[in-house]
C-alpha positions as CSV (number, residue, x, y, z in Angstrom):
1,M,-0.1,-0.4,-0.2
2,T,1.1,3.5,-0.4
3,A,2.9,5.4,2.2
4,L,-0.1,7.4,3.0
5,L,-1.8,4.2,5.0
6,D,-1.1,2.2,8.0
7,A,-1.1,-1.3,8.1
8,E,-4.6,-1.1,9.0
9,G,-5.7,1.2,6.0
10,R,-5.8,4.3,7.8
11,A,-4.7,7.4,6.1
12,A,-1.9,9.5,7.6
13,P,-3.3,12.6,9.8
14,G,-3.9,15.8,8.0
15,T,-3.9,14.3,4.4
16,A,-7.1,14.7,2.4
17,L,-7.7,10.8,2.5
18,A,-7.7,10.9,6.1
19,R,-10.4,13.5,6.2
20,L,-12.7,11.4,4.1
21,Q,-12.2,9.1,6.9
22,E,-12.7,11.4,9.7
23,R,-16.3,12.5,7.7
24,G,-17.5,8.7,7.2
25,F,-17.3,8.8,3.3
26,V,-14.9,5.8,3.3
27,H,-13.9,3.4,6.2
28,E,-10.8,1.7,5.5
29,I,-8.6,1.0,1.9
30,L,-8.7,-2.8,1.3
31,G,-5.8,-3.0,-1.2
32,E,-4.4,-1.7,-4.4
33,L,-6.5,-2.0,-7.8
34,K,-4.4,-0.4,-10.1
35,S,-1.4,1.9,-10.3
36,G,-0.9,4.2,-13.3
37,K,1.3,7.2,-14.3
38,E,-1.5,9.8,-13.0
39,A,-2.9,8.0,-10.2
40,T,-3.5,5.1,-8.3
41,V,-6.7,3.3,-7.4
42,Y,-7.5,1.8,-4.5
43,L,-10.4,-0.8,-3.2
44,G,-12.3,0.7,-0.5
45,R,-15.2,-0.2,2.3
46,S,-17.8,2.7,2.6
47,P,-21.1,3.4,4.0
48,L,-22.4,2.3,0.9
49,G,-20.2,-0.8,0.1
50,P,-17.1,-1.3,-2.2
51,V,-15.8,2.2,-3.2
52,A,-12.6,3.0,-5.8
53,V,-10.3,5.3,-4.1
54,K,-8.9,7.4,-6.4
55,I,-5.2,8.8,-5.6
56,Y,-3.4,11.5,-8.0
57,R,0.2,11.2,-8.0
58,D,2.4,14.4,-7.6
59,A,3.0,16.3,-10.9
60,E,6.4,15.7,-11.7
61,V,5.7,12.0,-11.9
62,R,2.4,12.3,-13.9
63,S,2.0,11.7,-17.5
64,F,-1.3,14.1,-19.1
65,K,-0.3,14.5,-22.2
66,N,-0.3,18.3,-23.0
67,D,-1.1,19.5,-19.6
68,Q,-1.2,23.3,-20.7
69,R,-4.2,22.4,-23.5
70,Y,-6.6,21.0,-21.1
71,L,-5.6,23.6,-18.7
72,E,-6.8,26.9,-21.2
73,G,-9.7,28.5,-19.7
74,R,-10.1,26.7,-16.0
75,W,-10.5,29.3,-12.9
76,V,-7.8,28.8,-10.6
77,G,-8.7,31.9,-8.3
78,D,-5.5,32.9,-6.7
79,A,-2.7,34.8,-9.1
80,R,0.0,33.5,-6.6
81,L,-1.5,30.0,-6.8
82,S,-1.3,29.8,-10.6
83,R,2.2,31.2,-10.7
84,A,2.6,28.5,-8.6
85,I,1.0,25.6,-10.6
86,Q,3.2,27.3,-14.1
87,R,6.2,27.2,-12.0
88,R,5.6,23.2,-10.6
89,S,6.6,24.6,-7.0
90,G,5.8,22.1,-4.0
91,A,2.4,24.3,-3.2
92,G,1.6,24.3,-6.9
93,R,2.1,20.6,-7.7
94,E,-0.4,19.9,-4.7
95,A,-2.8,22.4,-6.4
96,L,-2.3,20.6,-9.4
97,K,-3.2,17.4,-7.9
98,A,-6.2,19.0,-6.3
99,M,-7.5,20.8,-9.4
100,W,-7.3,17.5,-11.4
101,A,-9.1,15.5,-8.8
102,A,-11.7,18.7,-8.5
103,Q,-12.3,18.2,-12.6
104,E,-12.5,14.8,-12.4
105,Y,-15.5,15.1,-10.1
106,L,-17.2,17.8,-11.7
107,V,-17.0,15.7,-14.9
108,L,-18.6,12.8,-13.3
109,W,-21.4,14.9,-11.7
110,E,-22.0,16.4,-14.9
111,A,-22.6,13.1,-16.5
112,W,-24.0,11.2,-13.6
113,R,-26.9,13.4,-13.6
114,A,-27.4,13.2,-16.8
115,G,-27.8,9.6,-17.4
116,L,-24.2,8.6,-19.4
117,P,-22.4,5.4,-18.1
118,V,-20.0,6.9,-15.6
119,P,-19.0,5.7,-12.0
120,E,-21.1,7.7,-9.6
121,P,-19.3,10.1,-7.4
122,L,-19.4,10.1,-4.1
123,V,-18.1,13.5,-2.5
124,G,-20.1,16.5,-3.9
125,P,-21.4,17.8,-5.7
126,H,-21.2,21.0,-3.5
127,V,-17.8,22.4,-3.7
128,S,-16.8,22.8,-0.6
129,D,-17.1,19.0,0.1
130,I,-15.0,18.5,-3.6
131,T,-12.2,21.0,-2.1
132,M,-12.2,18.9,1.2
133,A,-11.3,15.6,-1.0
134,G,-8.4,17.1,-2.1
135,E,-6.4,14.9,-4.8
136,V,-8.6,11.7,-3.8
137,V,-11.6,11.0,-6.0
138,L,-14.4,8.7,-4.4
139,M,-16.1,6.5,-6.8
140,R,-18.6,4.0,-6.7
141,F,-17.2,0.9,-7.5
142,V,-17.5,-1.3,-10.6
143,G,-17.5,-5.0,-10.4
144,D,-17.7,-7.2,-7.7
145,P,-14.5,-6.8,-4.9
146,D,-13.2,-10.1,-5.7
147,A,-13.3,-8.9,-10.1
148,P,-12.9,-5.8,-10.4
149,A,-14.8,-4.7,-13.9
150,P,-12.3,-5.5,-16.4
151,R,-11.1,-2.6,-19.0
152,L,-12.6,-3.6,-22.6
153,S,-8.9,-3.6,-23.2
154,D,-8.4,-6.6,-21.1
155,A,-12.0,-8.3,-21.5
156,L,-12.9,-11.5,-23.3
157,L,-15.2,-11.0,-25.7
158,D,-16.9,-12.9,-28.4
159,A,-17.8,-11.2,-31.7
160,D,-21.4,-10.3,-30.3
161,E,-20.2,-9.0,-27.4
162,A,-17.5,-6.7,-28.9
163,A,-19.8,-5.6,-31.6
164,D,-22.3,-4.4,-28.7
165,A,-19.6,-2.9,-26.7
166,F,-18.6,-0.7,-29.6
167,A,-22.1,0.3,-30.4
168,Q,-22.0,1.2,-26.6
169,S,-19.1,3.3,-26.6
170,V,-19.8,5.7,-29.5
171,A,-22.7,6.2,-28.0
172,A,-21.2,6.9,-25.1
173,M,-19.1,9.2,-26.9
174,K,-21.7,10.7,-28.6
175,A,-23.5,11.6,-25.4
176,L,-20.6,13.2,-24.0
177,W,-20.4,15.3,-26.8
178,R,-24.5,16.4,-26.9
179,L,-23.7,16.9,-23.1
180,G,-20.8,19.4,-24.2
181,L,-17.7,17.4,-23.6
182,V,-14.7,15.7,-25.0
183,H,-13.1,12.8,-23.1
184,G,-9.7,13.6,-24.4
185,D,-8.4,10.0,-23.4
186,F,-11.3,7.4,-25.2
187,S,-10.0,4.1,-25.6
188,T,-11.2,0.6,-24.4
189,Y,-8.2,1.4,-22.1
190,N,-10.6,3.7,-20.2
191,L,-13.6,1.9,-20.9
192,L,-14.9,-0.8,-18.4
193,W,-16.6,-3.7,-19.3
194,W,-19.4,-5.4,-16.6
195,Q,-22.4,-7.7,-17.1
196,G,-22.9,-6.7,-20.6
197,R,-22.2,-2.9,-20.0
198,V,-19.8,0.0,-20.9
199,T,-18.5,2.2,-18.5
200,V,-16.6,5.2,-19.1
201,I,-13.9,6.2,-16.6
202,D,-11.2,8.2,-16.2
203,V,-12.1,11.9,-17.1
204,P,-10.1,14.3,-15.6
205,Q,-8.9,15.7,-18.7
206,A,-12.0,16.1,-20.1
207,M,-12.8,19.5,-21.9
208,R,-15.7,21.6,-23.0
209,A,-16.7,21.4,-26.2
210,D,-16.6,24.5,-27.5
211,Q,-12.5,24.9,-26.2
212,P,-10.6,26.0,-29.4
213,A,-9.0,22.3,-29.6
214,A,-12.1,20.4,-29.0
215,R,-12.5,19.0,-32.6
216,E,-9.3,17.9,-32.8
217,V,-9.4,16.0,-29.6
218,L,-12.7,14.7,-30.5
219,A,-10.8,13.1,-33.9
220,Q,-8.2,11.9,-32.0
221,D,-10.7,10.2,-29.4
222,A,-12.6,8.4,-32.7
223,A,-9.4,7.2,-34.0
224,S,-8.3,5.9,-30.5
225,L,-11.4,4.4,-30.0
226,V,-11.2,2.3,-33.5
227,R,-7.7,1.6,-33.0
228,T,-8.3,-0.5,-29.8
229,F,-11.2,-1.9,-30.6
230,A,-9.5,-3.5,-33.8
231,R,-7.8,-6.0,-31.1
232,L,-11.2,-7.1,-30.7
233,G,-12.0,-7.8,-34.0
234,I,-13.9,-5.0,-34.9
235,E,-13.3,-3.0,-38.0
236,A,-14.6,0.7,-38.1
237,D,-13.4,3.9,-39.9
238,A,-12.8,6.8,-37.5
239,D,-14.5,9.4,-39.5
240,E,-17.5,7.7,-39.6
241,V,-17.4,7.2,-35.9
242,L,-16.7,10.9,-35.6
243,R,-19.7,11.8,-38.1
244,T,-21.9,9.8,-35.9
245,V,-20.7,11.2,-32.6
246,T,-20.9,15.1,-34.2
247,A,-24.5,14.3,-35.9
248,E,-27.8,16.0,-34.5
249,H,-30.0,13.5,-34.3
């Protein structure tokens, strides 16, 4: 487990995770589910049952592509903090982790309330709660504790299941676009498969559809989706996916 936790799954005092535990959002951390370059995801126990606890890594070891493109137009609210983020000072790195977590919460809440297939966020939607959570994103767990939902990149699907998963994925991309959002990293690596349903995950880099780079990023998402689904035996055209996603009806 991470150094933030003791042998009993309790967080170090004063950390964002400790604040969530003190307020009863999560009781304990049971084990690590996934460790990536941007964050580590743990299985936790909460009053609502199993939860996914995503803790963002330090900006120095994160690997979000083209950070600045996704940060454009996002309000920081403090000139000194903005400068610290630009310099990647200690305070700036901490602020950036919290900013990415807050962005993920905001996108999850918007998508969840609109009925899109994303994990249910469990902190918020009030800004004070999201701020209290710091670099920790708490979500409803997808899967069984002994068998977490696999990413589509890892799932073993027959031809019919793969075709259904692809159709659901395109529909989810279209629903995001109609909501005014572009995922920014849409592929089988960020789609879960559980009980015949697709769930979209990892949304901190999502941008508004009216941002200057949004159309370019959407085209990249369509190409990435087609490329990664090819490994599941699905042959599709990225331009056709893009036309489907942006069609009015």
